[in-house]
PASEKOL-784701 format. One record per residue (C-alpha): x, y, z; residue number from 0. Coordinates in Angstrom, 1 decimal. Example, Ala and Ser with C-alpha at 12.3 -4.5 7.8 and 13.67 -1.06 7.14 Angstrom:
2
+--------+--------+--------+-----+
!   east !  north !     up !  nr !
+--------+--------+--------+-----+
!   12.3 !   -4.5 !    7.8 !   0 !
!   13.7 !   -1.1 !    7.1 !   1 !
+--------+--------+--------+-----+
//
This chain:
316
+--------+--------+--------+-----+
!   east !  north !     up !  nr !
+--------+--------+--------+-----+
!    8.6 !    7.4 !  -15.4 !   0 !
!    9.9 !    8.7 !  -11.8 !   1 !
!   13.0 !    6.3 !  -11.5 !   2 !
!   14.3 !    4.5 !  -14.8 !   3 !
!   17.3 !    2.3 !  -14.1 !   4 !
!   18.4 !    1.1 !  -17.7 !   5 !
!   20.7 !   -1.8 !  -18.5 !   6 !
!   22.6 !   -1.4 !  -15.2 !   7 !
!   25.7 !   -3.6 !  -14.7 !   8 !
!   28.1 !   -3.9 !  -11.7 !   9 !
!   30.5 !   -6.8 !  -11.8 !  10 !
!   32.9 !   -7.2 !   -9.1 !  11 !
!   34.3 !  -10.5 !  -10.9 !  12 !
!   32.7 !  -13.4 !  -13.0 !  13 !
!   29.8 !  -14.3 !  -10.6 !  14 !
!   29.4 !  -11.4 !   -8.2 !  15 !
!   27.4 !   -8.1 !   -9.0 !  16 !
!   24.5 !   -7.0 !  -11.0 !  17 !
!   24.1 !   -7.9 !  -15.1 !  18 !
!   22.2 !   -5.4 !  -17.3 !  19 !
!   19.5 !   -4.8 !  -14.7 !  20 !
!   16.4 !   -2.7 !  -16.4 !  21 !
!   13.8 !   -1.6 !  -13.6 !  22 !
!   10.9 !    1.2 !  -13.8 !  23 !
!   10.0 !    2.4 !  -10.7 !  24 !
!    6.6 !    5.0 !  -10.1 !  25 !
!    6.7 !    7.9 !   -7.6 !  26 !
!    4.9 !    7.1 !   -4.3 !  27 !
!    5.8 !    2.9 !   -4.9 !  28 !
!    6.9 !    0.6 !   -2.8 !  29 !
!    9.6 !   -1.7 !   -4.2 !  30 !
!   11.0 !   -4.5 !   -2.6 !  31 !
!   14.1 !   -6.3 !   -4.1 !  32 !
!   14.0 !   -9.7 !   -2.8 !  33 !
!   16.6 !  -12.8 !   -2.9 !  34 !
!   19.0 !  -14.5 !   -1.0 !  35 !
!   22.6 !  -13.6 !   -0.1 !  36 !
!   24.8 !  -12.6 !   -3.0 !  37 !
!   21.8 !  -12.2 !   -5.2 !  38 !
!   23.0 !   -8.6 !   -6.1 !  39 !
!   19.9 !   -6.8 !   -4.1 !  40 !
!   22.2 !   -4.4 !   -2.2 !  41 !
!   24.6 !   -4.0 !   -4.9 !  42 !
!   21.8 !   -2.7 !   -7.1 !  43 !
!   20.5 !   -0.3 !   -4.0 !  44 !
!   24.1 !    1.2 !   -3.3 !  45 !
!   24.0 !    1.9 !   -7.0 !  46 !
!   20.9 !    4.0 !   -7.0 !  47 !
!   22.4 !    5.5 !   -3.9 !  48 !
!   25.4 !    6.4 !   -5.6 !  49 !
!   27.7 !    4.4 !   -3.3 !  50 !
!   28.7 !    2.5 !   -6.1 !  51 !
!   29.7 !    3.3 !   -9.6 !  52 !
!   27.8 !    1.6 !  -12.7 !  53 !
!   30.1 !   -0.4 !  -15.3 !  54 !
!   27.5 !    0.2 !  -17.8 !  55 !
!   23.8 !    1.7 !  -18.1 !  56 !
!   21.9 !    4.3 !  -16.6 !  57 !
!   20.1 !    5.5 !  -13.8 !  58 !
!   17.8 !    8.3 !  -14.2 !  59 !
!   15.8 !   10.2 !  -11.5 !  60 !
!   12.7 !   12.2 !  -12.7 !  61 !
!   14.3 !   12.5 !  -16.3 !  62 !
!   18.1 !   13.3 !  -14.9 !  63 !
!   20.6 !   10.8 !  -15.4 !  64 !
!   22.4 !   10.7 !  -11.6 !  65 !
!   24.9 !    8.0 !  -12.3 !  66 !
!   27.7 !   10.8 !  -11.9 !  67 !
!   26.5 !   12.7 !   -9.4 !  68 !
!   27.9 !   12.2 !   -5.5 !  69 !
!   25.8 !   10.2 !   -2.8 !  70 !
!   25.5 !   13.5 !   -1.0 !  71 !
!   24.1 !   15.3 !   -3.9 !  72 !
!   21.4 !   13.0 !   -5.2 !  73 !
!   17.8 !   13.2 !   -4.1 !  74 !
!   18.1 !    9.8 !   -2.6 !  75 !
!   18.7 !    8.8 !    1.4 !  76 !
!   19.4 !    5.9 !    2.4 !  77 !
!   18.7 !    3.8 !    5.6 !  78 !
!   21.2 !    1.2 !    6.5 !  79 !
!   21.0 !   -2.4 !    8.4 !  80 !
!   23.0 !   -1.1 !   11.5 !  81 !
!   21.3 !    2.5 !   11.3 !  82 !
!   24.6 !    4.4 !   11.1 !  83 !
!   23.1 !    6.9 !   13.9 !  84 !
!   25.8 !    9.1 !   16.0 !  85 !
!   25.8 !    7.8 !   19.4 !  86 !
!   27.2 !   11.5 !   20.7 !  87 !
!   24.0 !   13.0 !   19.7 !  88 !
!   20.6 !   12.8 !   21.2 !  89 !
!   18.0 !   11.7 !   18.9 !  90 !
!   16.5 !   15.4 !   17.8 !  91 !
!   20.1 !   16.3 !   16.5 !  92 !
!   20.5 !   13.1 !   15.2 !  93 !
!   17.4 !   13.9 !   12.9 !  94 !
!   18.9 !   17.6 !   12.3 !  95 !
!   22.2 !   16.4 !   10.8 !  96 !
!   20.5 !   15.8 !    7.5 !  97 !
!   18.8 !   19.3 !    7.8 !  98 !
!   21.8 !   21.1 !    8.9 !  99 !
!   24.2 !   19.2 !    6.2 ! 100 !
!   22.2 !   18.3 !    3.1 ! 101 !
!   19.7 !   20.8 !    3.3 ! 102 !
!   21.9 !   23.3 !    4.3 ! 103 !
!   19.6 !   25.2 !    7.2 ! 104 !
!   20.9 !   27.4 !   10.3 ! 105 !
!   20.8 !   25.3 !   13.5 ! 106 !
!   17.9 !   26.4 !   15.0 ! 107 !
!   15.6 !   25.9 !   12.4 ! 108 !
!   17.0 !   22.5 !   11.6 ! 109 !
!   16.0 !   21.5 !   15.2 ! 110 !
!   12.8 !   22.8 !   14.8 ! 111 !
!   11.7 !   21.0 !   11.9 ! 112 !
!   13.6 !   17.7 !   13.3 ! 113 !
!   11.1 !   18.0 !   15.9 ! 114 !
!    8.5 !   17.9 !   13.2 ! 115 !
!   10.1 !   14.7 !   11.5 ! 116 !
!   10.3 !   12.5 !   15.0 ! 117 !
!    6.6 !   13.2 !   15.2 ! 118 !
!    5.8 !   11.7 !   12.2 ! 119 !
!    7.8 !    8.3 !   13.6 ! 120 !
!    6.3 !    9.2 !   17.2 ! 121 !
!    9.1 !    9.4 !   18.5 ! 122 !
!    8.3 !   13.3 !   19.5 ! 123 !
!    8.7 !   12.8 !   23.3 ! 124 !
!   12.1 !   11.3 !   22.9 ! 125 !
!   13.8 !   14.2 !   21.4 ! 126 !
!   16.8 !   14.9 !   24.1 ! 127 !
!   16.9 !   11.0 !   24.7 ! 128 !
!   20.6 !    9.8 !   24.2 ! 129 !
!   20.4 !    6.9 !   21.5 ! 130 !
!   22.1 !    4.1 !   23.3 ! 131 !
!   18.8 !    4.4 !   25.8 ! 132 !
!   16.3 !    3.6 !   23.0 ! 133 !
!   15.2 !    0.1 !   22.0 ! 134 !
!   15.8 !   -1.4 !   18.7 ! 135 !
!   12.6 !   -0.2 !   17.0 ! 136 !
!   12.8 !    3.1 !   18.6 ! 137 !
!   16.5 !    3.6 !   17.0 ! 138 !
!   14.6 !    2.2 !   13.5 ! 139 !
!   12.7 !    5.1 !   14.1 ! 140 !
!   15.1 !    7.6 !   14.4 ! 141 !
!   16.8 !    6.7 !   11.3 ! 142 !
!   13.6 !    6.7 !    9.5 ! 143 !
!   12.9 !   10.2 !   10.3 ! 144 !
!   16.9 !   10.9 !    9.8 ! 145 !
!   16.3 !    9.8 !    6.2 ! 146 !
!   13.2 !   11.6 !    5.6 ! 147 !
!   14.4 !   14.7 !    7.1 ! 148 !
!   16.8 !   15.5 !    3.8 ! 149 !
!   13.4 !   15.0 !    1.6 ! 150 !
!   14.4 !   12.5 !   -0.6 ! 151 !
!   12.8 !   11.7 !   -3.9 ! 152 !
!   13.5 !    8.0 !   -3.4 ! 153 !
!   14.3 !    6.2 !    0.2 ! 154 !
!   16.3 !    3.1 !    0.2 ! 155 !
!   16.1 !    0.9 !    3.0 ! 156 !
!   18.8 !   -1.8 !    3.4 ! 157 !
!   17.8 !   -4.9 !    5.1 ! 158 !
!   16.6 !   -2.1 !    8.1 ! 159 !
!   14.6 !   -4.7 !   10.0 ! 160 !
!   17.2 !   -7.9 !   10.5 ! 161 !
!   18.3 !   -6.8 !   13.8 ! 162 !
!   15.1 !   -6.5 !   15.3 ! 163 !
!   12.7 !   -9.6 !   17.3 ! 164 !
!    9.9 !  -11.0 !   15.4 ! 165 !
!    7.2 !   -9.5 !   17.3 ! 166 !
!    9.2 !   -5.9 !   16.6 ! 167 !
!    9.6 !   -6.8 !   13.3 ! 168 !
!    5.9 !   -7.4 !   12.2 ! 169 !
!    5.3 !   -3.8 !   13.9 ! 170 !
!    7.5 !   -2.1 !   12.2 ! 171 !
!    6.9 !   -3.7 !    9.0 ! 172 !
!    2.9 !   -2.0 !    9.6 ! 173 !
!    4.5 !    1.4 !   10.6 ! 174 !
!    7.0 !    1.6 !    7.6 ! 175 !
!    4.1 !    0.8 !    5.4 ! 176 !
!    1.8 !    3.1 !    7.6 ! 177 !
!    3.7 !    6.0 !    6.8 ! 178 !
!    5.2 !    5.5 !    3.3 ! 179 !
!    1.2 !    5.4 !    2.2 ! 180 !
!    0.5 !    8.5 !    4.4 ! 181 !
!    3.1 !   10.3 !    3.3 ! 182 !
!    3.5 !    9.0 !   -0.6 ! 183 !
!    7.0 !    8.4 !   -0.2 ! 184 !
!    8.6 !    6.2 !   -2.8 ! 185 !
!   10.8 !    3.5 !   -0.8 ! 186 !
!   12.9 !    0.8 !   -2.4 ! 187 !
!   13.6 !   -1.8 !    0.2 ! 188 !
!   15.8 !   -4.8 !    0.5 ! 189 !
!   15.4 !   -8.2 !    1.9 ! 190 !
!   15.9 !  -11.5 !    2.1 ! 191 !
!   12.7 !  -12.2 !    4.0 ! 192 !
!    9.5 !  -13.2 !    1.9 ! 193 !
!    7.1 !  -12.4 !    4.5 ! 194 !
!    8.0 !   -8.6 !    4.7 ! 195 !
!    8.2 !   -8.7 !    0.6 ! 196 !
!    4.9 !   -9.9 !    0.4 ! 197 !
!    3.5 !   -7.7 !    3.1 ! 198 !
!    4.5 !   -4.4 !    2.7 ! 199 !
!    5.1 !   -4.1 !   -1.4 ! 200 !
!    3.4 !   -2.5 !   -4.1 ! 201 !
!    5.7 !   -4.8 !   -6.1 ! 202 !
!    8.3 !   -7.2 !   -5.4 ! 203 !
!   11.5 !   -7.4 !   -7.8 ! 204 !
!   13.0 !  -11.1 !   -7.3 ! 205 !
!   16.7 !  -11.6 !   -7.8 ! 206 !
!   18.7 !  -14.5 !   -8.4 ! 207 !
!   22.5 !  -14.2 !   -9.4 ! 208 !
!   22.6 !  -10.4 !  -10.7 ! 209 !
!   19.6 !  -11.0 !  -12.6 ! 210 !
!   15.8 !  -10.2 !  -12.5 ! 211 !
!   13.9 !  -13.6 !  -12.2 ! 212 !
!   10.3 !  -11.6 !  -12.2 ! 213 !
!    8.9 !   -8.3 !  -11.1 ! 214 !
!    5.4 !   -8.2 !   -9.9 ! 215 !
!    2.8 !   -7.7 !   -7.5 ! 216 !
!    3.0 !  -10.0 !   -4.2 ! 217 !
!   -0.2 !  -11.9 !   -5.3 ! 218 !
!    1.7 !  -12.3 !   -9.2 ! 219 !
!    5.0 !  -13.4 !   -7.5 ! 220 !
!    3.0 !  -16.2 !   -5.3 ! 221 !
!    0.2 !  -17.4 !   -7.4 ! 222 !
!    2.1 !  -17.1 !  -10.5 ! 223 !
!    5.4 !  -17.7 !  -10.3 ! 224 !
!    7.7 !  -17.2 !  -13.3 ! 225 !
!    9.8 !  -20.5 !  -12.8 ! 226 !
!   10.6 !  -22.9 !   -9.9 ! 227 !
!   13.2 !  -20.6 !   -8.5 ! 228 !
!   10.4 !  -17.9 !   -7.6 ! 229 !
!    8.0 !  -20.5 !   -6.5 ! 230 !
!   10.7 !  -22.1 !   -4.1 ! 231 !
!   11.9 !  -18.9 !   -2.8 ! 232 !
!    8.8 !  -17.0 !   -2.1 ! 233 !
!    6.4 !  -19.5 !   -0.2 ! 234 !
!    6.7 !  -23.6 !   -0.1 ! 235 !
!    6.4 !  -25.2 !   -3.1 ! 236 !
!    5.2 !  -28.6 !   -4.2 ! 237 !
!    5.9 !  -29.6 !   -7.4 ! 238 !
!    3.4 !  -32.2 !   -9.2 ! 239 !
!    4.7 !  -33.8 !  -12.9 ! 240 !
!    1.5 !  -34.8 !  -15.0 ! 241 !
!    1.8 !  -35.5 !  -18.7 ! 242 !
!    5.5 !  -34.3 !  -19.5 ! 243 !
!    4.3 !  -31.0 !  -17.5 ! 244 !
!    5.1 !  -29.5 !  -13.9 ! 245 !
!    2.7 !  -27.9 !  -11.7 ! 246 !
!    3.1 !  -26.0 !   -8.7 ! 247 !
!    0.6 !  -26.8 !   -5.6 ! 248 !
!    1.0 !  -24.6 !   -2.4 ! 249 !
!    0.8 !  -26.6 !    0.7 ! 250 !
!   -2.5 !  -24.7 !    1.4 ! 251 !
!   -3.9 !  -26.3 !   -1.7 ! 252 !
!   -3.7 !  -30.1 !   -0.6 ! 253 !
!   -6.4 !  -31.4 !    1.4 ! 254 !
!   -5.3 !  -34.1 !    3.6 ! 255 !
!   -7.5 !  -37.1 !    5.1 ! 256 !
!   -6.7 !  -39.7 !    7.1 ! 257 !
!   -7.7 !  -43.4 !    6.2 ! 258 !
!   -6.1 !  -46.9 !    7.0 ! 259 !
!   -5.1 !  -47.6 !    3.1 ! 260 !
!   -3.8 !  -43.8 !    2.4 ! 261 !
!   -1.2 !  -43.4 !   -0.1 ! 262 !
!    1.1 !  -41.3 !    2.3 ! 263 !
!    2.5 !  -41.3 !    5.5 ! 264 !
!    2.8 !  -38.6 !    7.9 ! 265 !
!    6.5 !  -38.0 !    8.8 ! 266 !
!    6.6 !  -35.0 !   10.5 ! 267 !
!    3.7 !  -32.3 !   11.9 ! 268 !
!    5.0 !  -28.8 !   13.0 ! 269 !
!    2.0 !  -27.1 !   14.7 ! 270 !
!    2.3 !  -23.2 !   14.7 ! 271 !
!   -0.8 !  -22.2 !   16.2 ! 272 !
!   -3.1 !  -21.0 !   13.5 ! 273 !
!   -2.2 !  -23.4 !   11.5 ! 274 !
!    0.1 !  -26.9 !   11.2 ! 275 !
!    2.7 !  -27.5 !    8.6 ! 276 !
!    3.1 !  -31.5 !    7.4 ! 277 !
!    5.0 !  -33.3 !    5.8 ! 278 !
!    3.8 !  -36.6 !    3.8 ! 279 !
!    6.1 !  -39.1 !    2.1 ! 280 !
!    5.3 !  -41.9 !   -0.5 ! 281 !
!    8.1 !  -43.7 !   -2.1 ! 282 !
!   10.4 !  -40.7 !   -1.3 ! 283 !
!    8.3 !  -38.1 !   -2.6 ! 284 !
!    7.6 !  -35.9 !   -0.1 ! 285 !
!    4.5 !  -33.1 !    0.0 ! 286 !
!    4.2 !  -30.4 !    2.3 ! 287 !
!    0.4 !  -29.5 !    3.5 ! 288 !
!   -0.6 !  -26.7 !    5.7 ! 289 !
!   -3.9 !  -27.3 !    7.7 ! 290 !
!   -5.8 !  -24.6 !    9.5 ! 291 !
!   -7.2 !  -24.5 !   13.0 ! 292 !
!   -7.8 !  -28.1 !   14.7 ! 293 !
!   -8.9 !  -29.9 !   11.5 ! 294 !
!   -5.8 !  -32.2 !   12.5 ! 295 !
!   -6.4 !  -32.8 !   15.7 ! 296 !
!   -7.1 !  -36.8 !   15.0 ! 297 !
!   -3.5 !  -37.0 !   12.8 ! 298 !
!   -0.4 !  -38.2 !   14.3 ! 299 !
!    3.2 !  -39.0 !   12.7 ! 300 !
!    3.0 !  -42.5 !   10.7 ! 301 !
!   -0.6 !  -41.8 !   10.4 ! 302 !
!   -1.8 !  -42.9 !    6.8 ! 303 !
!   -3.1 !  -40.4 !    4.6 ! 304 !
!   -4.7 !  -39.5 !    1.4 ! 305 !
!   -4.1 !  -36.1 !   -0.3 ! 306 !
!   -6.3 !  -34.1 !   -2.4 ! 307 !
!   -5.1 !  -31.4 !   -4.7 ! 308 !
!   -7.1 !  -28.6 !   -4.5 ! 309 !
!   -5.4 !  -26.5 !   -6.7 ! 310 !
!   -2.4 !  -26.4 !   -9.3 ! 311 !
!   -0.4 !  -23.8 !  -11.5 ! 312 !
!    1.7 !  -24.8 !  -14.1 ! 313 !
!    5.1 !  -23.9 !  -14.3 ! 314 !
!    8.3 !  -23.7 !  -16.1 ! 315 !
+--------+--------+--------+-----+
//
């Protein structure tokens, strides 16, 4: 196993931290730690990076126990949420920093090699630019290049897209994933954004209150959630109680049709272009329905409708 996290615990008080977490990561895998604020995902990332020390457990990288190894000597690099770039260096020297001070290369060689890493992220023409002159997305690429320049065995990314606007976030998701696949980089990515997790990950680790709720591929997490917490955090969820069992029906798994004798009433409609999110209600029971295209063109708020569940999954 490339990276093995075995029974790792780090508690700041009775409620905050991580509790006896175990996780295996394969070489070249893109793992996302997903969960709300305070669930322990950044704590776990900082334990792997060496910025926090474990209370108990082991972190083993390629057979070596690294929990007592200081951050600067671990074969691990971190891209922080605020990028942590040096404003008094230009782009090239920001990337060369890791090569000089971690890989101990002479200045001239470090700057030459830094140019190669800038080319990897498409910034070779910006080498002499001051950091303050770059856009958010360009600064993100510089941070990635600097992280990669230390030649880490694992690259850690702590919510690196949270400061970007929606369009740029979508673009950077694609670029980071393409870079990871092209160079077979092992990445561990922290986010609370389900879209980022579903679109980028080989596997997702859903966390809650310092524990792992489920580990699986994006399809496994979305289509076969382990429990209601995972189902509700990753996507929208409708719950149907039948014969003492609970079933999950995603909004796209429910068909809606207008009818004057319908059992439900539309109480909300949100047009989002490619699809429309509709909330219907019956006797204080609400369901969310997602309809593609123009199938709802004749529907309005307060219309009576019927629902037909196309697919449902039993859930704990």
